[in-house]
C-alpha positions as CSV (number, residue, x, y, z in Angstrom):
1,M,50.3,61.7,105.4
2,S,47.1,59.9,105.9
3,S,44.2,58.1,104.1
4,H,40.6,58.6,104.8
5,E,37.3,57.0,103.3
6,V,34.1,58.9,103.2
7,D,30.7,59.1,101.4
8,V,31.2,62.9,100.1
9,V,34.3,65.2,99.6
10,V,33.1,68.9,99.4
11,V,35.7,71.2,97.9
12,G,35.4,74.6,99.1
13,A,34.2,76.2,102.5
14,G,32.3,79.3,101.1
15,Q,28.8,79.9,101.1
16,A,28.0,76.8,98.8
17,G,30.4,74.4,100.7
18,I,28.8,75.2,104.1
19,A,25.4,75.0,102.7
20,M,26.2,71.7,101.0
21,S,27.4,70.3,104.8
22,E,24.1,71.3,106.4
23,H,22.1,69.4,104.0
24,L,24.5,66.4,103.8
25,S,24.4,66.2,107.6
26,A,20.6,66.4,107.5
27,R,20.6,63.4,105.5
28,G,23.1,61.3,107.7
29,V,25.8,61.3,104.9
30,T,29.4,61.1,105.9
31,H,31.3,64.0,104.4
32,V,34.2,66.4,105.0
33,V,34.5,69.9,103.5
34,L,38.1,70.7,102.5
35,E,39.3,74.3,102.2
36,R,42.7,75.4,101.4
37,D,42.4,78.7,103.1
38,R,40.0,79.9,105.6
39,I,36.0,79.6,105.8
40,A,34.8,82.2,103.3
41,E,38.5,83.4,102.4
42,R,37.0,85.2,99.4
43,W,35.1,87.5,101.4
44,R,38.1,88.3,103.3
45,T,40.7,88.9,100.7
46,G,39.1,88.7,97.3
47,R,37.2,91.8,97.6
48,W,37.9,95.6,98.4
49,D,37.9,97.0,101.9
50,S,34.7,99.0,101.7
51,L,32.5,96.2,100.2
52,V,29.4,95.5,101.7
53,A,26.9,92.8,100.8
54,N,24.4,94.1,97.8
55,G,21.4,92.5,99.5
56,P,20.2,93.4,102.9
57,A,20.7,91.0,106.0
58,W,17.3,89.9,106.0
59,H,17.6,88.3,102.5
60,D,21.4,87.5,102.2
61,R,21.6,84.9,104.6
62,F,20.8,81.1,105.1
63,P,17.2,80.3,106.6
64,G,18.6,78.9,109.9
65,L,20.6,81.9,111.3
66,E,20.1,85.6,111.3
67,F,23.0,88.2,111.3
68,A,23.5,88.9,115.1
69,G,23.5,92.5,116.1
70,L,22.6,93.7,112.4
71,S,19.4,95.2,111.5
72,P,17.5,93.4,109.0
73,D,17.6,96.1,106.6
74,A,21.2,96.8,107.0
75,F,24.1,95.7,104.5
76,A,26.7,93.5,106.2
77,S,30.3,94.3,105.5
78,K,32.4,91.8,103.9
79,D,34.2,90.9,107.0
80,R,30.8,90.6,108.7
81,V,29.7,88.1,106.2
82,A,32.7,86.1,106.6
83,E,32.2,85.8,110.2
84,Y,28.5,84.8,109.5
85,F,29.8,81.7,107.6
86,V,32.2,80.8,110.4
87,E,29.3,80.9,112.8
88,Y,27.0,79.3,110.6
89,A,29.6,76.4,110.4
90,Q,29.8,76.1,114.0
91,F,26.1,76.3,114.4
92,I,25.7,73.2,112.1
93,A,28.9,71.3,113.3
94,A,30.2,71.1,109.7
95,P,33.1,68.8,109.4
96,V,35.5,71.6,107.8
97,R,39.2,71.0,107.2
98,T,40.9,74.4,106.6
99,G,44.3,74.7,105.3
100,V,43.7,71.7,103.0
101,E,44.4,72.1,99.2
102,V,42.8,69.5,96.9
103,V,45.3,68.7,94.2
104,S,43.6,66.2,92.2
105,V,40.5,64.0,91.9
106,R,40.5,60.8,89.7
107,R,37.9,58.2,89.0
108,R,39.0,55.0,90.6
109,D,39.9,52.1,88.2
110,G,37.5,49.3,88.6
111,E,36.3,50.4,91.6
112,P,33.2,52.8,92.7
113,G,34.0,56.2,93.8
114,F,36.9,58.5,93.4
115,D,40.5,59.1,94.8
116,V,41.0,62.6,96.3
117,D,44.7,63.8,96.7
118,T,45.2,66.6,98.9
119,T,48.1,68.7,100.6
120,D,47.4,66.8,103.8
121,G,46.7,62.9,102.8
122,S,44.3,61.5,100.4
123,Y,40.7,60.3,100.5
124,V,38.4,57.8,98.9
125,A,35.0,59.4,98.4
126,R,32.0,57.9,96.7
127,F,30.9,61.3,95.4
128,V,32.7,64.6,95.1
129,V,30.7,68.2,95.3
130,A,32.7,71.1,93.6
131,A,31.6,74.0,95.7
132,T,34.2,76.5,94.7
133,G,31.7,79.0,93.3
134,P,31.8,81.2,90.3
135,F,34.8,83.6,91.4
136,Q,37.9,81.5,90.7
137,K,40.0,82.9,88.2
138,P,40.1,86.9,87.3
139,V,39.5,87.6,83.8
140,I,41.3,90.5,82.1
141,P,40.5,90.8,78.5
142,A,43.9,90.8,76.4
143,I,43.6,94.6,75.2
144,V,46.2,96.3,76.7
145,P,49.5,94.6,76.7
146,D,51.5,93.9,80.1
147,G,54.3,96.3,79.2
148,A,52.2,99.2,78.8
149,R,52.8,102.3,80.7
150,V,49.9,102.0,82.9
151,H,49.2,100.1,86.3
152,Q,46.6,97.4,85.9
153,L,44.9,95.4,88.3
154,H,41.7,93.2,88.6
155,S,39.0,94.4,90.9
156,S,39.6,91.2,92.9
157,S,43.1,92.6,93.8
158,Y,41.8,96.2,94.5
159,R,41.6,97.2,98.0
160,N,41.4,101.2,98.3
161,P,42.3,104.3,96.5
162,Q,45.5,104.5,98.1
163,Q,46.6,101.2,96.9
164,L,46.9,103.0,93.3
165,P,49.6,105.3,92.0
166,D,48.9,109.1,91.9
167,G,46.8,109.9,89.0
168,G,43.4,109.3,87.3
169,V,41.9,105.8,86.9
170,L,39.9,104.1,84.2
171,V,37.6,101.4,85.5
172,I,36.5,99.1,82.9
173,G,33.1,97.3,83.7
174,A,29.9,98.8,85.2
175,G,28.4,96.0,87.2
176,S,28.2,96.2,90.9
177,S,32.0,96.1,91.5
178,G,33.0,98.4,88.7
179,V,30.3,101.1,89.9
180,Q,31.3,101.1,93.5
181,I,35.0,101.2,92.9
182,A,34.7,104.1,90.4
183,D,32.4,106.0,92.8
184,E,34.6,105.4,95.9
185,L,37.9,106.3,93.7
186,R,36.2,109.5,92.7
187,A,34.9,110.5,96.2
188,A,38.7,110.1,97.1
189,G,39.4,112.8,94.6
190,R,40.6,110.7,91.8
191,Q,39.8,111.8,88.2
192,V,37.8,108.7,86.9
193,H,36.5,107.4,83.5
194,L,34.0,104.3,83.7
195,A,33.6,102.2,80.9
196,V,30.1,101.0,80.7
197,G,28.5,98.0,78.9
198,P,25.2,96.3,78.7
199,H,23.6,95.9,82.2
200,A,20.5,95.5,84.2
201,R,19.8,98.4,86.6
202,P,17.2,97.6,89.2
203,P,16.1,100.1,91.9
204,R,17.7,99.7,95.2
205,A,14.2,100.1,96.9
206,Y,10.9,101.0,95.4
207,R,7.7,101.8,97.2
208,D,9.3,101.1,100.6
209,R,10.4,97.5,99.3
210,D,14.1,96.5,98.5
211,F,14.6,95.1,95.1
212,C,15.3,91.7,96.5
213,W,11.9,91.6,97.8
214,W,10.5,92.9,94.4
215,L,12.4,90.3,92.4
216,G,11.1,87.6,94.9
217,V,7.2,88.5,94.7
218,L,7.7,88.8,91.0
219,G,9.1,85.7,90.4
220,K,12.3,86.9,89.2
221,W,14.7,85.1,91.2
222,D,13.2,81.8,90.0
223,A,13.7,82.6,86.3
224,S,15.6,79.4,85.0
225,A,17.5,81.3,82.5
226,P,18.6,84.8,81.4
227,A,16.5,86.3,78.8
228,A,17.8,86.0,75.2
229,G,20.6,88.4,74.4
230,A,21.2,88.9,78.3
231,E,23.5,86.1,79.0
232,H,26.5,88.3,79.6
233,V,24.7,91.5,81.0
234,T,25.9,92.4,84.5
235,I,23.6,93.9,87.4
236,A,24.4,97.4,88.5
237,V,23.2,97.4,92.2
238,S,24.8,98.6,95.4
239,G,24.6,98.3,99.3
240,A,27.0,100.7,100.0
241,R,26.5,103.9,102.1
242,G,23.1,102.2,103.4
243,G,22.1,101.1,99.8
244,H,21.1,103.3,96.8
245,T,20.0,102.9,93.2
246,V,23.0,102.9,90.5
247,D,22.2,106.2,88.7
248,F,24.9,106.7,85.9
249,R,23.6,110.2,85.5
250,R,24.4,111.1,89.1
251,L,27.8,109.5,88.7
252,A,28.5,111.7,85.5
253,A,27.2,114.9,87.6
254,D,29.7,113.6,90.4
255,G,32.6,114.1,87.8
256,I,32.9,110.6,86.5
257,T,33.2,110.4,82.7
258,L,31.4,107.5,81.2
259,V,32.7,105.9,78.1
260,G,31.5,103.0,75.9
261,R,33.1,99.5,76.2
262,A,36.7,99.4,76.0
263,S,37.3,97.8,72.6
264,A,41.1,98.2,71.5
265,Y,44.3,99.7,72.8
266,D,47.0,101.2,70.5
267,D,50.1,103.1,71.3
268,G,48.8,104.5,74.6
269,V,45.3,105.3,73.3
270,M,42.3,103.4,74.4
271,H,39.4,103.1,72.2
272,F,35.6,102.8,73.1
273,A,32.7,101.3,71.3
274,P,30.0,104.1,70.4
275,D,27.5,102.0,72.3
276,L,27.4,104.1,75.7
277,A,23.9,105.8,74.8
278,A,22.3,102.3,73.9
279,N,23.8,100.8,77.1
280,I,22.6,103.6,79.2
281,A,19.2,103.3,77.5
282,G,19.0,99.6,77.9
283,G,19.5,99.6,81.7
284,D,16.8,102.6,81.8
285,A,14.5,100.2,80.2
286,D,15.2,97.4,82.6
287,Y,14.7,99.8,85.2
288,L,11.4,101.3,84.3
289,A,10.3,97.8,83.3
290,L,10.5,96.7,87.1
291,L,8.7,99.8,88.3
292,D,5.7,98.9,86.0
293,E,5.9,95.4,87.2
294,A,6.0,96.5,90.7
295,D,3.0,99.2,90.3
296,A,0.8,96.2,88.7
297,Y,1.7,93.9,91.5
298,V,0.6,96.5,94.0
299,E,-2.6,97.3,92.4
300,R,-3.4,93.4,91.7
301,N,-2.9,92.6,95.2
302,G,-4.4,95.8,97.0
303,L,-1.3,96.5,98.8
304,D,-1.0,99.8,100.8
305,L,2.5,100.9,99.6
306,P,3.2,104.7,99.3
307,E,3.3,105.7,95.5
308,E,6.7,107.0,94.4
309,P,6.3,109.1,91.0
310,E,9.7,110.8,91.6
311,A,11.5,107.3,90.7
312,R,10.5,107.7,87.2
313,R,12.2,110.9,86.7
314,L,15.6,110.1,84.9
315,G,16.7,113.7,83.8
316,P,18.7,114.6,80.7
317,D,21.7,112.5,79.7
318,P,25.0,114.2,80.6
319,A,27.3,115.6,77.8
320,C,29.6,112.3,78.0
321,V,26.4,110.4,76.6
322,T,25.4,112.8,74.2
323,D,28.7,113.5,72.8
324,P,30.7,110.4,74.0
325,V,34.5,110.0,74.2
326,L,35.7,107.5,71.7
327,E,39.5,107.7,71.9
328,L,41.4,108.5,75.2
329,D,45.1,109.2,75.1
330,L,45.7,107.7,78.8
331,A,49.0,109.8,79.4
332,A,47.5,113.0,78.2
333,A,44.5,112.5,80.2
334,G,46.6,111.7,83.4
335,V,45.3,108.2,83.7
336,T,47.9,106.0,85.3
337,S,45.7,103.1,86.5
338,I,43.3,100.6,84.9
339,V,40.9,98.7,87.0
340,W,39.4,95.6,85.3
341,A,36.0,94.8,86.7
342,T,35.4,92.2,84.3
343,G,34.5,89.1,86.1
344,F,35.7,85.8,86.6
345,A,36.5,82.5,84.6
346,A,36.1,78.9,86.1
347,D,39.2,77.0,87.1
348,Y,38.7,73.1,87.6
349,G,42.2,72.1,86.6
350,W,42.1,69.8,89.8
351,L,39.1,67.9,88.7
352,E,40.4,65.3,86.5
353,V,37.0,64.1,85.1
354,D,35.0,64.1,81.7
355,A,32.6,66.8,83.2
356,F,33.5,70.0,81.0
357,D,32.6,71.4,77.6
358,E,35.3,72.7,75.3
359,R,35.5,75.9,76.9
360,G,36.0,74.4,80.3
361,R,32.7,75.0,81.7
362,P,30.8,72.2,83.8
363,R,28.4,70.0,82.0
364,H,25.5,69.6,84.2
365,Q,21.8,69.8,85.1
366,R,20.9,71.6,88.2
367,G,24.6,70.7,89.4
368,V,24.3,67.2,88.6
369,S,27.4,66.6,86.4
370,V,27.4,64.5,83.3
371,E,30.3,62.5,85.1
372,P,28.4,60.4,87.6
373,G,29.2,61.0,91.2
374,V,30.3,64.5,90.6
375,Y,28.4,67.6,91.6
376,F,28.6,71.2,91.3
377,L,27.3,74.1,93.4
378,G,27.4,78.0,93.7
379,L,27.4,78.5,89.7
380,P,25.6,81.4,88.1
381,W,22.2,80.2,86.9
382,Q,22.6,76.5,88.4
383,S,19.0,76.4,88.6
384,R,17.7,80.0,88.6
385,R,18.7,83.5,88.7
386,G,19.3,83.3,92.4
387,S,21.7,80.6,92.5
388,S,25.0,82.3,93.1
389,F,23.4,84.3,95.7
390,I,23.7,83.4,99.3
391,W,20.3,82.2,99.9
392,G,20.0,80.7,96.4
393,V,22.9,78.6,96.7
394,W,21.3,77.1,100.0
395,H,18.4,75.8,98.2
396,D,20.5,74.4,95.5
397,A,22.5,72.5,98.1
398,K,19.5,70.9,99.2
399,Y,18.5,69.8,95.7
400,V,22.3,68.3,95.2
401,A,22.0,66.6,98.5
402,D,18.6,65.0,97.9
403,Q,20.5,63.7,94.3
404,I,23.2,62.2,96.6
405,G,20.7,60.8,98.7
406,I,19.0,59.0,95.8
407,Q,22.3,57.5,94.9
408,Q,22.9,56.3,98.1
409,S,19.6,54.5,98.2
410,Y,20.4,52.5,94.9
411,R,23.8,51.7,96.6
412,A,22.3,50.5,99.7
413,Y,19.8,48.2,97.6
414,D,22.6,46.9,95.5
415,E,24.7,46.1,98.7
416,A,21.6,44.5,100.3
417,A,20.8,42.5,97.1
418,S,24.4,41.1,96.6
419,V,24.4,39.8,100.2
420,T,20.9,38.3,99.6
421,T,22.1,36.6,96.6
422,A,25.3,35.3,98.0
423,G,23.3,34.1,101.0
424,A,21.1,32.1,98.7
425,A,23.8,30.7,96.7
426,E,25.7,29.4,99.7
427,A,22.6,28.0,101.1
428,S,21.7,26.0,97.9
429,A,25.2,24.6,97.3
430,P,25.6,20.9,98.0
431,D,27.8,20.0,100.9
432,V,30.7,18.3,99.2
433,A,32.3,16.7,102.7
434,A,28.9,15.2,103.4
435,L,28.2,13.8,100.1
436,T,31.6,12.2,99.9
437,T,31.1,10.7,103.5
438,T,27.8,9.1,102.2
439,G,29.4,8.0,99.2
440,A,27.1,10.0,96.7
441,L,30.3,10.9,94.9
442,R,31.9,7.7,94.9
């Protein structure tokens, strides 16, 4: 077991850690990126087999490297995304050490910096960047007890329909993961119920431009905070099958039964809130509002983009929306599995500093922690709406690296000033031996 001294320890070699390494290297800051598994491990093993990126390749990447062999408008598979980050780490010569888990980070007593203990030695670092991202600890609400006669798993553990026992499936959560998993299960012949909560539902594309482009030119990626009341609203978008707009009416027409938010479970019966119609209507309003803004942008800028009136035709609500299911006897309905697409919570148990609120969430401003010397990267809404996306985290990493560079400059001044002060003190001190020789101290 060895000990190393370095300016910065970056914890995590996913998209956040690799982006952080690029910007630190550009500033000549010595650092190491520690990853307990492989580079971009969450993309490899934390997602289902058929997952693709939700943004096209021209958008969901870092500025310095394109996806080789992939059309700019294609949606990269999860394995191709993982390969991309390996390629990028090689491209920038990132000092990544894989298979090394950070066990603890503690502030040093009476000295600057932190002691970083790992499974392969220790580090002394002036700064620590927690680049572990938002997908750390799967969240399953405490609704259905563990002993219930139904197979339960989080979406991060779902791989494919064959993984589940025979029978119907209840998917809870209608963000990008939930709707894609429900769609895949239905296509595999499963009977599926999908619990739909509040959500944003942008068009996959409109007037010959992907929604990523529209959110960019309309300034929505740079929104600094979610709209009031939308803090926990998920986004329903899909890059599957070449990319398509998530349409809950189409899902219902294909045989998926839509229900409201799961609210309670009692003796084999799942209860749902009577909010399905309101949630669908809210998603429709979000969708139509974006079309309105896009049309206004086209007119204002005189763009020659084809009109698309059919995009506004929503169709009638299906029966499961107008006459919602509020209770479901799982056994009677043949439901044998529940997939919880209910998001993640943070887990910073290894970071033993005073940088968190009472709920364990980082206290920071654009990634700069309230704990001096500690930084966060890859958090949702870290500086803007796009912060937890591939391209967004790259720009946030640049800001964090700038802040570390500023602190380095203060440190350099302090060290130089200390040397100057010490030299001046030494120059002004009397030569005791000489004074004794001349008799001045006799």
